[in-house]
PyMOL Python script that loads the backbone (N, CA, C, O; Angstrom):
from pymol import cmd

cmd.read_pdbstr("""\
ATOM      1  N   UNK A   1      81.985  74.854  34.458  1.00  0.00           N
ATOM      2  CA  UNK A   1      82.988  75.041  35.565  1.00  0.00           C
ATOM      3  C   UNK A   1      84.511  74.911  34.897  1.00  0.00           C
ATOM      4  O   UNK A   1      84.772  74.178  33.943  1.00  0.00           O
ATOM      5  N   UNK A   2      85.351  75.671  35.509  1.00  0.00           N
ATOM      6  CA  UNK A   2      86.552  75.918  35.208  1.00  0.00           C
ATOM      7  C   UNK A   2      87.418  74.480  35.743  1.00  0.00           C
ATOM      8  O   UNK A   2      87.152  73.886  36.788  1.00  0.00           O
ATOM      9  N   UNK A   3      88.296  74.161  34.956  1.00  0.00           N
ATOM     10  CA  UNK A   3      89.094  72.971  34.954  1.00  0.00           C
ATOM     11  C   UNK A   3      90.197  73.355  36.238  1.00  0.00           C
ATOM     12  O   UNK A   3      90.505  72.511  37.080  1.00  0.00           O
ATOM     13  N   UNK A   4      90.663  74.568  36.245  1.00  0.00           N
ATOM     14  CA  UNK A   4      91.680  75.188  37.094  1.00  0.00           C
ATOM     15  C   UNK A   4      90.994  75.758  38.303  1.00  0.00           C
ATOM     16  O   UNK A   4      90.614  76.928  38.325  1.00  0.00           O
ATOM     17  N   UNK A   5      90.835  74.922  39.318  1.00  0.00           N
ATOM     18  CA  UNK A   5      90.197  75.679  40.469  1.00  0.00           C
ATOM     19  C   UNK A   5      91.000  76.533  41.325  1.00  0.00           C
ATOM     20  O   UNK A   5      90.441  77.211  42.187  1.00  0.00           O
ATOM     21  N   UNK A   6      92.255  76.564  41.168  1.00  0.00           N
ATOM     22  CA  UNK A   6      93.216  77.605  41.762  1.00  0.00           C
ATOM     23  C   UNK A   6      92.951  78.963  41.192  1.00  0.00           C
ATOM     24  O   UNK A   6      93.042  80.027  41.804  1.00  0.00           O
ATOM     25  N   UNK A   7      92.625  78.794  39.990  1.00  0.00           N
ATOM     26  CA  UNK A   7      92.159  80.352  39.270  1.00  0.00           C
ATOM     27  C   UNK A   7      91.099  80.795  39.862  1.00  0.00           C
ATOM     28  O   UNK A   7      91.097  82.017  40.012  1.00  0.00           O
ATOM     29  N   UNK A   8      89.966  80.093  40.354  1.00  0.00           N
ATOM     30  CA  UNK A   8      88.842  80.725  40.800  1.00  0.00           C
ATOM     31  C   UNK A   8      89.012  81.166  42.198  1.00  0.00           C
ATOM     32  O   UNK A   8      88.452  82.163  42.655  1.00  0.00           O
ATOM     33  N   UNK A   9      89.921  80.281  42.961  1.00  0.00           N
ATOM     34  CA  UNK A   9      90.269  80.854  44.242  1.00  0.00           C
ATOM     35  C   UNK A   9      91.083  82.085  44.191  1.00  0.00           C
ATOM     36  O   UNK A   9      90.835  82.879  45.099  1.00  0.00           O
ATOM     37  N   UNK A  10      91.978  82.430  43.364  1.00  0.00           N
ATOM     38  CA  UNK A  10      92.832  83.632  43.341  1.00  0.00           C
ATOM     39  C   UNK A  10      92.085  84.819  42.776  1.00  0.00           C
ATOM     40  O   UNK A  10      92.424  85.976  43.025  1.00  0.00           O
ATOM     41  N   UNK A  11      90.986  84.476  41.954  1.00  0.00           N
ATOM     42  CA  UNK A  11      90.171  85.613  41.257  1.00  0.00           C
ATOM     43  C   UNK A  11      89.294  86.376  42.328  1.00  0.00           C
ATOM     44  O   UNK A  11      88.788  87.483  42.146  1.00  0.00           O
ATOM     45  N   UNK A  12      89.188  85.559  43.548  1.00  0.00           N
ATOM     46  CA  UNK A  12      88.274  85.975  44.481  1.00  0.00           C
ATOM     47  C   UNK A  12      89.110  86.996  45.464  1.00  0.00           C
ATOM     48  O   UNK A  12      88.443  87.785  46.134  1.00  0.00           O
ATOM     49  N   UNK A  13      90.291  87.010  45.558  1.00  0.00           N
ATOM     50  CA  UNK A  13      91.212  87.786  46.412  1.00  0.00           C
ATOM     51  C   UNK A  13      91.270  89.311  45.620  1.00  0.00           C
ATOM     52  O   UNK A  13      91.582  89.380  44.431  1.00  0.00           O
ATOM     53  N   UNK A  14      90.955  90.428  46.375  1.00  0.00           N
ATOM     54  CA  UNK A  14      91.170  91.658  45.808  1.00  0.00           C
ATOM     55  C   UNK A  14      92.716  91.933  45.723  1.00  0.00           C
ATOM     56  O   UNK A  14      93.541  91.470  46.511  1.00  0.00           O
ATOM     57  N   UNK A  15      92.999  92.782  44.619  1.00  0.00           N
ATOM     58  CA  UNK A  15      94.247  93.187  44.365  1.00  0.00           C
ATOM     59  C   UNK A  15      94.893  94.319  45.118  1.00  0.00           C
ATOM     60  O   UNK A  15      96.005  94.342  45.646  1.00  0.00           O
ATOM     61  N   UNK A  16      94.022  95.197  45.063  1.00  0.00           N
ATOM     62  CA  UNK A  16      94.407  96.657  45.775  1.00  0.00           C
ATOM     63  C   UNK A  16      94.572  96.436  47.342  1.00  0.00           C
ATOM     64  O   UNK A  16      94.127  95.475  47.969  1.00  0.00           O
ATOM     65  N   UNK A  17      95.211  97.380  47.794  1.00  0.00           N
ATOM     66  CA  UNK A  17      95.313  97.462  49.372  1.00  0.00           C
ATOM     67  C   UNK A  17      94.670  98.720  49.931  1.00  0.00           C
ATOM     68  O   UNK A  17      95.221  99.807  49.758  1.00  0.00           O
ATOM     69  N   UNK A  18      93.579  98.620  50.564  1.00  0.00           N
ATOM     70  CA  UNK A  18      93.078  99.911  50.810  1.00  0.00           C
ATOM     71  C   UNK A  18      93.668 100.485  52.106  1.00  0.00           C
ATOM     72  O   UNK A  18      93.292 101.604  52.455  1.00  0.00           O
ATOM     73  N   UNK A  19      94.480  99.873  52.780  1.00  0.00           N
ATOM     74  CA  UNK A  19      95.044 100.346  54.027  1.00  0.00           C
ATOM     75  C   UNK A  19      96.041 101.692  53.582  1.00  0.00           C
ATOM     76  O   UNK A  19      96.262 102.629  54.349  1.00  0.00           O
ATOM     77  N   UNK A  20      96.537 101.598  52.325  1.00  0.00           N
ATOM     78  CA  UNK A  20      97.433 102.597  51.963  1.00  0.00           C
ATOM     79  C   UNK A  20      96.869 103.691  51.012  1.00  0.00           C
ATOM     80  O   UNK A  20      97.619 104.480  50.438  1.00  0.00           O
ATOM     81  N   UNK A  21      95.531 103.708  50.869  1.00  0.00           N
ATOM     82  CA  UNK A  21      94.907 104.438  49.979  1.00  0.00           C
ATOM     83  C   UNK A  21      94.907 105.858  50.639  1.00  0.00           C
ATOM     84  O   UNK A  21      95.139 106.028  51.836  1.00  0.00           O
ATOM     85  N   UNK A  22      94.625 106.863  49.750  1.00  0.00           N
ATOM     86  CA  UNK A  22      94.614 108.466  50.360  1.00  0.00           C
ATOM     87  C   UNK A  22      93.433 108.637  51.204  1.00  0.00           C
ATOM     88  O   UNK A  22      93.446 109.457  52.122  1.00  0.00           O
ATOM     89  N   UNK A  23      92.262 107.805  50.913  1.00  0.00           N
ATOM     90  CA  UNK A  23      91.199 108.006  51.776  1.00  0.00           C
ATOM     91  C   UNK A  23      91.066 107.041  53.167  1.00  0.00           C
ATOM     92  O   UNK A  23      90.030 106.821  53.795  1.00  0.00           O
ATOM     93  N   UNK A  24      92.295 106.581  53.427  1.00  0.00           N
ATOM     94  CA  UNK A  24      92.623 105.718  54.511  1.00  0.00           C
ATOM     95  C   UNK A  24      92.220 106.671  55.738  1.00  0.00           C
ATOM     96  O   UNK A  24      91.260 106.425  56.468  1.00  0.00           O
ATOM     97  N   UNK A  25      93.027 107.743  55.881  1.00  0.00           N
ATOM     98  CA  UNK A  25      92.701 108.744  56.987  1.00  0.00           C
ATOM     99  C   UNK A  25      91.679 109.774  56.806  1.00  0.00           C
ATOM    100  O   UNK A  25      91.953 110.896  56.381  1.00  0.00           O
ATOM    101  N   UNK A  26      90.470 109.385  57.135  1.00  0.00           N
ATOM    102  CA  UNK A  26      89.362 110.250  56.626  1.00  0.00           C
ATOM    103  C   UNK A  26      89.254 111.518  57.594  1.00  0.00           C
ATOM    104  O   UNK A  26      89.229 111.309  58.807  1.00  0.00           O
ATOM    105  N   UNK A  27      89.194 112.745  57.135  1.00  0.00           N
ATOM    106  CA  UNK A  27      89.125 113.837  57.857  1.00  0.00           C
ATOM    107  C   UNK A  27      87.702 114.127  58.041  1.00  0.00           C
ATOM    108  O   UNK A  27      87.322 114.394  59.181  1.00  0.00           O
ATOM    109  N   UNK A  28      86.858 114.111  57.067  1.00  0.00           N
ATOM    110  CA  UNK A  28      85.519 114.206  57.252  1.00  0.00           C
ATOM    111  C   UNK A  28      84.540 113.611  56.309  1.00  0.00           C
ATOM    112  O   UNK A  28      85.157 113.171  55.339  1.00  0.00           O
ATOM    113  N   UNK A  29      83.272 113.423  56.205  1.00  0.00           N
ATOM    114  CA  UNK A  29      82.463 112.970  55.211  1.00  0.00           C
ATOM    115  C   UNK A  29      81.397 113.867  54.832  1.00  0.00           C
ATOM    116  O   UNK A  29      80.596 114.295  55.663  1.00  0.00           O
ATOM    117  N   UNK A  30      81.360 114.153  53.665  1.00  0.00           N
ATOM    118  CA  UNK A  30      80.073 114.867  53.106  1.00  0.00           C
ATOM    119  C   UNK A  30      78.928 114.366  53.357  1.00  0.00           C
ATOM    120  O   UNK A  30      78.781 113.164  53.139  1.00  0.00           O
ATOM    121  N   UNK A  31      77.812 115.151  53.880  1.00  0.00           N
ATOM    122  CA  UNK A  31      76.669 114.600  54.609  1.00  0.00           C
ATOM    123  C   UNK A  31      75.783 113.865  53.439  1.00  0.00           C
ATOM    124  O   UNK A  31      75.366 112.721  53.617  1.00  0.00           O
ATOM    125  N   UNK A  32      75.562 114.486  52.411  1.00  0.00           N
ATOM    126  CA  UNK A  32      74.391 114.044  51.383  1.00  0.00           C
ATOM    127  C   UNK A  32      74.953 112.925  50.625  1.00  0.00           C
ATOM    128  O   UNK A  32      74.360 111.853  50.508  1.00  0.00           O
ATOM    129  N   UNK A  33      76.202 113.198  50.063  1.00  0.00           N
ATOM    130  CA  UNK A  33      76.809 112.082  49.147  1.00  0.00           C
ATOM    131  C   UNK A  33      77.759 111.112  49.767  1.00  0.00           C
ATOM    132  O   UNK A  33      78.203 110.172  49.109  1.00  0.00           O
ATOM    133  N   UNK A  34      78.076 111.308  50.986  1.00  0.00           N
ATOM    134  CA  UNK A  34      78.941 110.304  51.572  1.00  0.00           C
ATOM    135  C   UNK A  34      80.228 110.043  51.094  1.00  0.00           C
ATOM    136  O   UNK A  34      80.797 108.953  51.158  1.00  0.00           O
ATOM    137  N   UNK A  35      80.752 111.273  50.522  1.00  0.00           N
ATOM    138  CA  UNK A  35      81.948 111.165  50.018  1.00  0.00           C
ATOM    139  C   UNK A  35      83.138 111.632  51.119  1.00  0.00           C
ATOM    140  O   UNK A  35      83.153 112.661  51.795  1.00  0.00           O
ATOM    141  N   UNK A  36      84.173 110.496  51.078  1.00  0.00           N
ATOM    142  CA  UNK A  36      85.130 110.967  52.125  1.00  0.00           C
ATOM    143  C   UNK A  36      86.120 111.982  51.716  1.00  0.00           C
ATOM    144  O   UNK A  36      86.524 112.059  50.556  1.00  0.00           O
ATOM    145  N   UNK A  37      86.528 112.795  52.711  1.00  0.00           N
ATOM    146  CA  UNK A  37      87.561 113.868  52.446  1.00  0.00           C
ATOM    147  C   UNK A  37      88.743 113.426  53.223  1.00  0.00           C
ATOM    148  O   UNK A  37      88.669 113.322  54.448  1.00  0.00           O
ATOM    149  N   UNK A  38      89.840 113.158  52.565  1.00  0.00           N
ATOM    150  CA  UNK A  38      90.929 112.736  53.367  1.00  0.00           C
ATOM    151  C   UNK A  38      91.774 113.979  54.029  1.00  0.00           C
ATOM    152  O   UNK A  38      91.660 115.160  53.701  1.00  0.00           O
ATOM    153  N   UNK A  39      92.618 113.464  55.001  1.00  0.00           N
ATOM    154  CA  UNK A  39      93.364 114.399  55.629  1.00  0.00           C
ATOM    155  C   UNK A  39      94.374 115.184  54.835  1.00  0.00           C
ATOM    156  O   UNK A  39      94.939 114.529  53.959  1.00  0.00           O
ATOM    157  N   UNK A  40      94.750 116.556  54.963  1.00  0.00           N
ATOM    158  CA  UNK A  40      95.605 117.226  54.197  1.00  0.00           C
ATOM    159  C   UNK A  40      96.826 116.446  54.215  1.00  0.00           C
ATOM    160  O   UNK A  40      97.374 116.372  53.115  1.00  0.00           O
ATOM    161  N   UNK A  41      97.347 115.900  55.086  1.00  0.00           N
ATOM    162  CA  UNK A  41      98.701 115.123  54.973  1.00  0.00           C
ATOM    163  C   UNK A  41      98.693 113.909  53.798  1.00  0.00           C
ATOM    164  O   UNK A  41      99.657 113.598  53.100  1.00  0.00           O
ATOM    165  N   UNK A  42      97.441 113.349  53.769  1.00  0.00           N
ATOM    166  CA  UNK A  42      97.302 112.197  52.693  1.00  0.00           C
ATOM    167  C   UNK A  42      97.252 112.869  51.349  1.00  0.00           C
ATOM    168  O   UNK A  42      97.814 112.367  50.375  1.00  0.00           O
ATOM    169  N   UNK A  43      96.741 113.733  51.302  1.00  0.00           N
ATOM    170  CA  UNK A  43      96.388 114.748  49.984  1.00  0.00           C
ATOM    171  C   UNK A  43      97.876 114.906  49.600  1.00  0.00           C
ATOM    172  O   UNK A  43      98.171 114.424  48.506  1.00  0.00           O
ATOM    173  N   UNK A  44      98.792 115.454  50.254  1.00  0.00           N
ATOM    174  CA  UNK A  44     100.055 115.811  49.725  1.00  0.00           C
ATOM    175  C   UNK A  44     100.898 114.416  49.595  1.00  0.00           C
ATOM    176  O   UNK A  44     101.832 114.390  48.794  1.00  0.00           O
ATOM    177  N   UNK A  45     100.657 113.520  50.195  1.00  0.00           N
ATOM    178  CA  UNK A  45     101.340 112.101  49.992  1.00  0.00           C
ATOM    179  C   UNK A  45     101.005 111.651  48.621  1.00  0.00           C
ATOM    180  O   UNK A  45     101.826 111.198  47.823  1.00  0.00           O
ATOM    181  N   UNK A  46      99.421 111.848  48.351  1.00  0.00           N
ATOM    182  CA  UNK A  46      99.086 111.228  47.089  1.00  0.00           C
ATOM    183  C   UNK A  46      99.508 112.140  45.897  1.00  0.00           C
ATOM    184  O   UNK A  46      99.696 111.639  44.788  1.00  0.00           O
ATOM    185  N   UNK A  47      99.623 113.164  46.066  1.00  0.00           N
ATOM    186  CA  UNK A  47     100.150 114.090  44.965  1.00  0.00           C
ATOM    187  C   UNK A  47     101.689 113.965  44.723  1.00  0.00           C
ATOM    188  O   UNK A  47     102.239 114.188  43.644  1.00  0.00           O
ATOM    189  N   UNK A  48     102.374 113.535  46.004  1.00  0.00           N
ATOM    190  CA  UNK A  48     103.943 113.393  45.686  1.00  0.00           C
ATOM    191  C   UNK A  48     104.100 112.172  44.987  1.00  0.00           C
ATOM    192  O   UNK A  48     105.015 112.087  44.169  1.00  0.00           O
ATOM    193  N   UNK A  49     103.170 110.996  45.234  1.00  0.00           N
ATOM    194  CA  UNK A  49     103.216 109.803  44.549  1.00  0.00           C
ATOM    195  C   UNK A  49     102.885 109.907  43.142  1.00  0.00           C
ATOM    196  O   UNK A  49     103.484 109.202  42.329  1.00  0.00           O
ATOM    197  N   UNK A  50     101.927 110.775  42.758  1.00  0.00           N
ATOM    198  CA  UNK A  50     101.663 110.920  41.241  1.00  0.00           C
ATOM    199  C   UNK A  50     102.688 111.583  40.716  1.00  0.00           C
ATOM    200  O   UNK A  50     103.073 111.205  39.610  1.00  0.00           O
ATOM    201  N   UNK A  51     103.279 112.559  41.275  1.00  0.00           N
ATOM    202  CA  UNK A  51     104.470 113.280  40.742  1.00  0.00           C
ATOM    203  C   UNK A  51     105.474 112.378  40.425  1.00  0.00           C
ATOM    204  O   UNK A  51     105.988 112.465  39.310  1.00  0.00           O
ATOM    205  N   UNK A  52     105.881 111.451  41.272  1.00  0.00           N
ATOM    206  CA  UNK A  52     107.183 110.769  40.969  1.00  0.00           C
ATOM    207  C   UNK A  52     106.898 109.542  40.172  1.00  0.00           C
ATOM    208  O   UNK A  52     107.865 108.910  39.747  1.00  0.00           O
ATOM    209  N   UNK A  53     105.727 109.139  39.926  1.00  0.00           N
ATOM    210  CA  UNK A  53     105.379 107.983  39.171  1.00  0.00           C
ATOM    211  C   UNK A  53     104.857 108.498  37.652  1.00  0.00           C
ATOM    212  O   UNK A  53     104.512 107.661  36.818  1.00  0.00           O
ATOM    213  N   UNK A  54     104.831 109.680  37.415  1.00  0.00           N
ATOM    214  CA  UNK A  54     104.584 110.026  35.968  1.00  0.00           C
ATOM    215  C   UNK A  54     105.661 109.669  34.962  1.00  0.00           C
ATOM    216  O   UNK A  54     106.852 109.803  35.241  1.00  0.00           O
ATOM    217  N   UNK A  55     105.287 109.266  33.924  1.00  0.00           N
ATOM    218  CA  UNK A  55     106.129 108.881  32.751  1.00  0.00           C
ATOM    219  C   UNK A  55     106.442 109.992  31.845  1.00  0.00           C
ATOM    220  O   UNK A  55     107.129 109.797  30.842  1.00  0.00           O
TER     221      UNK A  55
END
""", "prot")
cmd.dss("prot")
cmd.show_as("cartoon", "prot")
cmd.util.cbc("prot")
cmd.orient("prot")
C-alpha cells in the first residue's frame, strides 16, 4: 500500500473532460461498429483548435 493516500485518491479522478470533446454532439452512430460521427460544426471546431495549437 502507498503511504500517500491522497495520491491514490487523485489517481482515480479522470483528467480529460468529455463535455468539450468533438464527439459530444453526436450526429449519428455507425450501426456495426458503434463509431460516433460528430456534427459538422464540431468537426470544424476540432480542426480550428488543431490548426491554432500546432507548433
